[in-house]
C-alpha positions in Angstrom: -29.9 -83.7 41.1 -28.7 -83.9 44.6 -28.9 -80.9 47.0 -25.6 -80.0 48.6 -26.4 -78.2 51.8 -22.9 -77.1 52.7 -22.4 -75.6 49.2 -25.7 -73.8 49.5 -24.8 -72.3 52.9 -21.4 -71.1 51.6 -23.1 -69.5 48.6 -25.6 -67.7 50.8 -22.8 -66.4 53.1 -20.9 -65.2 50.1 -23.9 -63.3 48.6 -24.7 -61.7 52.0 -21.1 -60.6 52.3 -21.3 -58.8 49.0 -24.5 -57.1 50.0 -22.8 -56.0 53.3 -19.8 -54.7 51.4 -22.0 -53.0 48.8 -24.1 -51.1 51.5 -21.0 -50.2 53.5 -19.6 -48.4 50.4 -22.9 -46.5 49.7 -22.6 -42.7 49.9 -25.3 -40.1 50.9 -25.7 -36.6 49.7 -27.8 -34.2 51.8 -29.2 -30.7 51.3 -31.7 -28.3 52.8 -34.1 -25.6 51.8 -36.0 -22.9 53.6 -39.7 -22.1 53.5 -40.4 -18.4 54.2 -43.4 -16.2 54.5 -43.6 -12.4 55.0 -46.7 -11.3 56.8 -47.3 -7.6 56.1 -49.3 -5.1 58.1 -52.7 -4.5 56.4 -55.6 -2.3 57.4 -59.0 -2.0 55.8 -61.3 0.9 56.3 -65.0 0.8 55.7 -66.4 4.3 55.3 -68.5 5.4 52.5 -72.2 5.8 51.7 -73.1 3.3 54.3 -71.3 5.6 56.9 -73.0 8.8 55.8 -74.6 10.8 58.6 -78.0 12.2 57.9 -78.9 15.1 60.3 -82.5 14.9 59.0 -84.7 17.9 58.5 -84.9 21.1 60.6 -87.0 24.2 60.3 -87.0 25.6 63.8 -83.3 26.4 64.2 -82.7 23.6 66.7 -79.4 21.7 67.1 -79.3 18.4 65.3 -77.1 15.4 66.0 -76.6 12.3 63.9 -74.4 9.2 64.1 -73.0 6.4 62.1 -70.0 4.0 62.4 -66.9 3.4 60.5 -65.0 0.1 60.8 -61.4 -0.7 60.7 -59.8 -4.1 60.4 -56.0 -4.4 60.8 -53.5 -7.3 61.0 -53.0 -8.6 64.5 -50.7 -6.3 66.5 -50.6 -3.5 63.9 -50.8 -0.1 65.5 -53.0 2.4 63.7 -54.4 5.9 64.0 -57.8 7.1 62.8 -58.3 10.8 61.9 -61.1 12.8 60.4 -60.9 16.0 58.4 -63.9 18.0 57.2 -63.4 19.3 53.6 -65.4 22.6 53.9 -63.2 25.0 55.8 -62.5 22.2 58.2 -59.6 22.4 60.6 -57.8 19.6 62.2 -59.9 20.2 65.3 -63.0 18.2 64.2 -65.0 21.2 63.2 -66.6 21.5 59.7 -69.0 23.6 57.7 -72.2 22.4 56.0 -72.5 24.6 52.9 -75.7 25.2 51.0 -76.2 24.6 47.3 -77.7 28.1 46.8 -75.8 31.4 46.8 -72.5 29.5 45.8 -72.4 28.0 49.3 -72.2 31.4 51.0 -74.7 30.4 53.7 -73.4 27.7 56.0 -73.9 25.8 59.2 -71.1 24.9 61.5 -70.9 21.3 62.9 -68.5 19.3 65.0 -67.4 15.6 64.8 -67.2 13.8 68.1 -66.5 10.3 69.5 -69.4 10.4 72.0 -73.0 11.4 71.8 -72.5 14.1 74.5 -70.2 15.9 72.0 -67.4 16.1 74.5 -64.6 14.1 72.8 -63.7 15.6 69.4 -62.8 13.5 66.3 -60.2 15.4 64.3 -56.9 15.0 62.5 -54.3 16.2 65.1 -52.2 13.3 66.4 -52.2 13.0 70.1 -55.1 15.4 70.5 -58.3 14.2 68.7 -57.3 11.1 66.7 -57.8 7.5 67.9 -54.9 5.2 68.5 -55.6 1.5 68.4 -53.9 -1.9 67.7 -55.2 -4.4 65.2 -57.0 -7.5 66.5 -56.9 -9.4 63.2 -57.7 -8.6 59.7 -61.0 -10.5 59.9 -62.0 -8.8 63.2 -63.2 -5.3 62.2 -63.6 -2.8 65.1 -66.5 -0.4 64.8 -66.1 3.3 65.8 -69.0 5.6 66.3 -68.9 9.1 64.7 -71.3 11.8 65.8 -72.0 15.0 64.0 -73.7 17.9 65.8 -74.6 21.3 64.5 -73.0 24.0 66.7 -74.2 27.0 64.8 -77.7 28.2 64.1 -79.8 26.1 61.7 -82.2 29.1 61.3 -80.9 29.8 57.8 -82.2 30.0 54.3 -84.0 26.7 53.4 -81.6 24.6 51.3 -79.7 21.3 51.3 -76.5 21.7 53.3 -73.6 19.2 53.1 -69.9 18.6 53.6 -67.6 15.6 52.9 -65.3 14.2 55.6 -62.0 12.5 54.8 -61.3 9.5 57.1 -57.6 8.4 57.3 -56.2 5.3 58.9 -52.5 5.5 59.3 -50.6 2.3 60.1 
């Protein structure tokens, strides 16, 4: 068999022409899709038995002060407000009543909740007056807030165990 170079060249040119014609007639379909994510404002409050305030023991009628912390973690940029409300006859002004277990709680000791150890800045539940306004720094970056409880009435009362519960609210 003899190799015919001009015939081979003509054949290759013809094949490449079909390939060019074939790719020139190709069509393309396109589309698109969106990827979305909604980031919601979230806050987490840590207050519970680990945040209890124990004023200790007293027998001499003296004023007692105790402290502990609550912590709040909110999504970055989320504005929030912290408020405290004492359950026993507590007003929104950060004042509460420690009631004894004897005599149906008729004997009580008044206390106040404050943001500072000096007892000057009250913690309460009245917006713009005694709540705390803050902005979240990230859900994984909890911010700790001290809470002080100080007796304001006489502790020279019938020996008993006196207590109250405080509701903590984070509004965001």
